[in-house]
C-alpha distance (Angstrom), angle and dihedral (degrees) to the residues before:
residue distance angle dihedral
M1 . . .
D2 3.79 . .
A3 3.78 118.4 .
P4 3.82 112.6 -93.6
G5 3.78 116.6 -96.5
A6 3.79 127.1 -123.9
V7 3.81 95.4 -90.9
E8 3.80 93.8 46.2
S9 3.81 91.8 47.0
T10 3.80 91.6 49.0
L11 3.79 92.2 48.1
S12 3.80 91.4 47.8
G13 3.79 91.3 51.1
L14 3.80 91.4 50.3
F15 3.81 91.3 49.8
V16 3.80 92.2 50.6
K17 3.79 92.5 47.8
I18 3.81 99.6 42.9
L19 3.81 99.3 37.3
G20 3.80 91.1 45.9
R21 3.79 90.3 56.4
V22 3.81 92.4 44.7
R23 3.79 90.8 50.8
V24 3.82 93.0 49.9
A25 3.81 91.3 48.5
V26 3.82 92.2 50.3
V27 3.81 92.5 47.8
V28 3.81 93.2 48.1
V29 3.81 95.1 48.9
S30 3.82 96.6 41.6
G31 3.83 92.1 42.8
L32 3.79 93.7 52.7
L33 3.80 90.3 47.8
G34 3.82 87.9 49.0
V35 3.80 90.7 56.2
V36 3.81 90.4 50.1
A37 3.82 91.9 49.1
A38 3.82 96.2 44.4
A39 3.78 120.5 116.8
P40 3.83 113.4 -105.6
G41 3.76 93.0 -105.6
Q42 3.82 92.3 48.7
V43 3.80 99.2 51.5
P44 3.85 97.0 96.3
A45 3.82 93.7 46.9
T46 3.81 92.7 42.4
T47 3.80 92.0 48.6
A48 3.80 91.1 50.6
A49 3.81 92.5 46.7
V50 3.81 92.9 47.7
G51 3.81 90.7 48.0
A52 3.80 90.2 51.5
A53 3.81 91.1 46.9
I54 3.80 93.6 50.9
S55 3.82 93.3 44.7
W56 3.79 93.0 49.0
N57 3.80 95.4 46.4
V58 3.80 92.2 49.2
A59 3.82 89.1 50.4
A60 3.82 92.1 44.9
A61 3.82 91.5 51.6
A62 3.81 90.3 52.4
L63 3.80 94.4 44.5
A64 3.82 93.2 47.0
R65 3.83 90.6 73.2
R66 3.82 88.9 65.3
G67 3.82 92.9 39.8
P68 3.85 103.1 -145.0
R69 3.80 112.4 -166.6
W70 3.81 94.3 -125.8
L71 3.80 94.0 56.0
T72 3.81 96.5 87.2
G73 3.81 92.5 49.9
A74 3.80 91.7 48.0
D75 3.80 90.2 47.5
L76 3.79 90.8 51.8
A77 3.82 92.0 48.7
V78 3.81 96.9 47.3
T79 3.80 95.7 43.4
G80 3.81 91.1 43.8
L81 3.83 91.5 53.5
L82 3.81 90.4 49.2
A83 3.82 89.2 51.1
L84 3.81 90.6 51.5
S85 3.82 90.8 50.2
Q86 3.82 93.0 70.9
P87 3.82 96.1 108.1
W88 3.85 87.1 64.8
T89 3.82 101.1 31.6
V90 3.82 106.0 37.2
P91 3.84 127.5 59.4
A92 3.80 111.8 -110.8
D93 3.81 92.6 -131.6
A94 3.84 96.1 49.9
P95 3.82 117.2 110.3
H96 3.79 104.9 -107.2
G97 3.79 96.0 -132.3
S98 3.82 91.3 60.7
T99 3.82 99.4 47.7
W100 3.79 120.5 112.7
V101 3.81 91.3 -123.4
C102 3.80 92.6 55.2
I103 3.83 90.4 49.2
L104 3.83 90.0 48.0
V105 3.82 93.0 51.3
S106 3.81 91.4 46.3
A107 3.83 92.2 50.6
V108 3.80 93.0 48.8
V109 3.81 93.8 45.9
V110 3.81 92.8 50.6
T111 3.82 99.6 41.3
L112 3.81 95.2 46.6
Q113 3.84 95.7 58.1
P114 3.86 98.3 79.0
S115 3.81 93.6 52.8
I116 3.83 103.5 42.3
G117 3.81 105.1 40.6
P118 3.82 131.0 -118.2
R119 3.82 99.8 -74.4
L120 3.78 98.1 48.7
G121 3.79 88.5 36.1
A122 3.82 90.4 58.6
V123 3.82 91.0 50.0
V124 3.81 92.0 49.3
A125 3.81 92.2 46.5
L126 3.81 93.2 50.4
G127 3.81 91.9 45.8
L128 3.80 96.0 49.1
V129 3.80 95.5 41.4
G130 3.80 89.1 48.1
A131 3.82 91.4 52.0
D132 3.79 89.8 47.4
M133 3.80 91.3 51.9
I134 3.81 91.6 49.2
G135 3.80 91.0 50.1
A136 3.81 92.7 46.5
I137 3.81 93.2 48.9
A138 3.81 91.1 46.8
T139 3.81 89.5 51.7
A140 3.84 95.8 49.4
P141 3.84 111.3 10.5
G142 3.77 92.7 177.8
R143 3.81 93.0 59.5
W144 3.79 100.2 48.0
A145 3.83 91.9 120.8
A146 3.82 90.7 59.9
A147 3.80 91.1 54.1
L148 3.81 96.1 55.0
P149 3.85 97.1 72.8
I150 3.82 88.7 51.7
G151 3.80 89.5 54.9
G152 3.80 90.7 48.2
W153 3.81 90.7 50.5
M154 3.83 91.9 51.5
L155 3.81 89.7 52.1
A156 3.80 89.0 50.4
E157 3.83 89.4 50.8
A158 3.77 90.0 51.4
A159 3.81 91.9 49.2
L160 3.82 91.5 48.9
S161 3.82 91.3 49.1
A162 3.82 90.5 49.1
M163 3.82 91.9 49.2
I164 3.80 93.6 49.9
S165 3.81 89.7 47.2
W166 3.80 91.6 50.1
L167 3.81 91.2 51.6
L168 3.79 91.7 49.4
W169 3.81 93.2 47.8
T170 3.80 90.9 47.7
R171 3.79 91.5 51.6
S172 3.80 92.9 44.8
R173 3.82 91.6 51.3
T174 3.79 89.9 49.4
V175 3.80 89.9 52.7
D176 3.82 90.4 46.9
A177 3.81 90.0 51.8
V178 3.81 90.8 50.9
L179 3.80 91.1 47.7
T180 3.81 90.5 49.1
R181 3.81 92.0 51.9
T182 3.79 91.0 45.0
G183 3.80 91.2 49.1
A184 3.80 91.6 49.3
A185 3.80 91.0 49.4
K186 3.81 91.1 48.1
E187 3.79 91.2 48.7
A188 3.80 90.8 50.7
A189 3.81 90.2 48.2
D190 3.82 91.0 48.9
V191 3.81 90.8 50.1
A192 3.80 90.9 49.3
K193 3.80 90.7 47.3
A194 3.80 91.5 49.5
R195 3.81 90.2 48.2
R196 3.81 91.6 50.9
A197 3.80 90.5 47.4
A198 3.81 91.1 50.5
E199 3.80 91.0 48.5
A200 3.80 91.1 48.4
E201 3.80 91.3 49.0
H202 3.79 90.6 48.5
L203 3.80 92.2 50.9
S204 3.80 90.9 47.1
S205 3.81 90.6 50.0
L206 3.79 91.1 50.1
H207 3.80 90.2 49.3
D208 3.80 92.2 49.5
T209 3.80 96.7 44.0
A210 3.78 121.2 19.8
C211 3.80 96.8 27.7
A212 3.80 92.5 46.4
T213 3.79 91.5 48.7
L214 3.80 92.3 48.1
M215 3.79 88.5 53.1
M216 3.79 88.9 52.7
V217 3.82 89.5 49.9
A218 3.78 90.4 54.2
T219 3.80 92.5 53.6
A220 3.82 102.4 31.6
G221 3.75 125.0 110.0
P222 3.85 126.7 -134.5
D223 3.80 92.7 -93.6
E224 3.84 92.8 57.7
V225 3.82 97.7 63.6
G226 3.82 93.1 101.7
G227 3.79 92.1 53.6
L228 3.79 90.9 49.5
R229 3.79 90.0 53.1
V230 3.82 90.2 53.6
Q231 3.80 91.1 46.8
A232 3.80 92.1 49.7
G233 3.83 89.6 51.2
R234 3.79 90.3 52.8
D235 3.78 90.3 48.2
L236 3.79 90.4 54.5
E237 3.81 91.3 47.9
R238 3.80 92.5 51.0
L239 3.80 92.3 48.7
R240 3.80 89.9 49.0
D241 3.83 92.0 48.3
G242 3.78 88.9 53.0
V243 3.82 89.7 61.0
A244 3.80 103.1 39.2
G245 3.75 108.4 -5.4
P246 3.83 130.8 154.0
A247 3.79 121.7 -73.5
T248 3.81 92.3 -114.0
I249 3.80 133.6 25.4
D250 3.80 128.0 -162.1
L251 3.79 100.3 -123.7
A252 3.81 94.7 -168.4
A253 3.79 93.5 50.9
K254 3.80 92.8 46.6
L255 3.81 92.5 48.8
A256 3.80 92.1 48.8
E257 3.80 90.1 50.6
E258 3.80 94.9 47.6
I259 3.81 100.9 42.9
A260 3.79 91.4 53.2
D261 3.81 89.5 73.6
L262 3.79 99.5 41.1
P263 3.82 116.1 115.8
L264 3.82 92.9 -116.1
R265 3.78 139.6 56.2
V266 3.79 113.1 -94.7
D267 3.81 118.1 -162.7
A268 3.82 99.5 -154.6
T269 3.79 129.3 -166.8
M270 3.80 112.9 -176.4
P271 3.80 143.1 123.0
S272 3.78 119.5 -82.2
S273 3.81 90.9 -116.0
L274 3.80 133.4 16.3
P275 3.83 113.6 169.7
L276 3.81 113.4 -166.7
P277 3.80 136.8 169.2
S278 3.78 108.4 -76.2
P279 3.85 97.6 -113.4
A280 3.81 92.1 50.8
A281 3.81 95.0 43.4
T282 3.81 91.7 47.2
A283 3.81 92.3 50.4
L284 3.82 93.7 47.4
L285 3.81 92.3 44.7
S286 3.79 94.8 47.8
A287 3.81 94.5 43.9
A288 3.81 92.7 47.7
L289 3.82 92.7 47.9
E290 3.80 91.2 48.1
A291 3.81 89.2 52.1
L292 3.81 90.1 50.0
R293 3.82 92.2 47.9
N294 3.79 89.0 51.2
V295 3.80 87.9 55.8
A296 3.80 89.6 54.1
R297 3.81 92.9 45.6
H298 3.77 104.1 39.8
A299 3.81 114.8 8.1
G300 3.81 98.2 76.7
T301 3.80 92.1 -133.9
A302 3.80 133.3 100.1
I303 3.81 95.4 -148.7
A304 3.81 130.2 77.5
E305 3.79 134.5 169.9
L306 3.80 123.8 -134.9
A307 3.80 123.7 -169.8
V308 3.80 124.8 -179.5
A309 3.80 122.4 -174.8
E310 3.80 136.8 166.5
E311 3.79 125.2 -161.7
D312 3.81 129.9 164.3
G313 3.79 90.8 -9.9
I314 3.83 93.7 -53.2
V315 3.82 116.5 119.5
V316 3.80 118.2 -157.2
V317 3.80 123.0 -172.1
E318 3.81 119.3 -171.7
V319 3.82 125.4 -168.5
R320 3.80 115.0 -171.8
D321 3.81 135.2 176.6
R322 3.77 133.8 174.0
G323 3.77 95.1 -143.4
A324 3.78 135.5 117.6
G325 3.80 97.0 -55.6
F326 3.81 124.3 -157.6
D327 3.78 143.7 -143.2
P328 3.87 107.4 -92.8
A329 3.80 91.3 -158.6
A330 3.81 91.1 58.0
V331 3.83 96.4 56.7
P332 3.86 108.9 120.7
G333 3.80 117.0 -111.4
H334 3.81 94.1 -119.1
R335 3.80 92.4 60.3
R336 3.84 107.3 99.1
G337 3.79 102.1 -174.6
I338 3.81 105.1 88.0
R339 3.80 98.1 21.6
H340 3.82 101.6 44.1
S341 3.79 108.8 15.0
V342 3.80 93.4 45.1
R343 3.81 115.8 19.1
H344 3.81 102.1 28.7
R345 3.79 93.0 40.1
M346 3.80 92.2 54.4
T347 3.79 91.1 46.4
R348 3.81 92.1 52.6
A349 3.81 89.7 52.5
G350 3.81 92.6 50.9
G351 3.78 95.4 -100.6
A352 3.78 137.7 101.0
A353 3.79 138.9 -125.2
E354 3.78 130.8 -154.9
V355 3.81 126.0 -169.0
R356 3.79 119.7 -160.2
S357 3.77 117.8 -174.3
A358 3.78 144.6 131.9
P359 3.80 132.4 -179.7
G360 3.80 109.9 -77.4
E361 3.81 94.3 6.0
G362 3.80 103.5 85.6
T363 3.80 126.8 -122.0
T364 3.80 135.4 -86.0
V365 3.80 122.6 -166.9
L366 3.82 116.4 -166.8
L367 3.81 119.4 -165.0
R368 3.79 121.6 -170.6
W369 3.81 131.4 -174.6
P370 2.94 128.6 -143.5
D371 3.78 101.0 19.7
D372 3.83 99.3 -143.6
């Protein structure tokens, strides 16, 4: 049999807890009333039997949470002995259906069904009801016919309890099956989403590193070969960091290192050190460098401004130029720079990017992490 699911386990735990308490309460109340109703000569035996019944049912309710295999057998033995004790613990003239032993047997038969299953439950019900009938007949042999309907009613109670339990278990297993399928589908969707995010990050990294360097190769003169070698080394390091990089990266140090080799003057204002989690630092660094490269490629100016600030755990990076500007809404769909290397990259890292520009008015790129 498969292991029970979360819903079935929860339901089983609730049954054990609630029915155990109900059973103890019924035994305590009916037992005390049994002592009060006992014949004078039966008071010592009834008191001892009631004390044993209460002690055992309290112990059984506590042990049921751990579910030892021997518990059902012990329960059957103890309750069966109490049922057989009726000649010494129940008045001979008392109607059987109102005796404390009959109420005890009925409570045990009904409350055990949800935890032991229909087959074992039927065996336990027949055994306990049979012991109760033997005890009742031994107590008042002349009224055995009156005791039989009570036994039949207890069996009906047990059957009804077993049926309700079966319906609840069936429904709970159905819900568990649905939750399992839903969880598997969600896991598959999360894996696919993570794969798409990794692919998008890889493409953005290639765009920002290898493709940018190849463009520099195409336009570089003979005296710029050394700089290209340095740039290619940095590209390789950034691609490697994206796979298995350090846990934290100093964003300020990385920006200072990278902007020194850009083909434009960058007036930077930033703290001397700004360590951040690697995914966030990588996204901010890559997006800021892509914005600066766009200034060099498209803005028609050789000067850009870079400002980095951190306050209350929020990091803001601003890249500004006073160049030609452009209409962000008119950028073709195949161009990856603004859309993928800036906006989408910041979104994947839990941040946000905003681009403000208009023809003739320069461009401002605002990066924010985290995007609370």
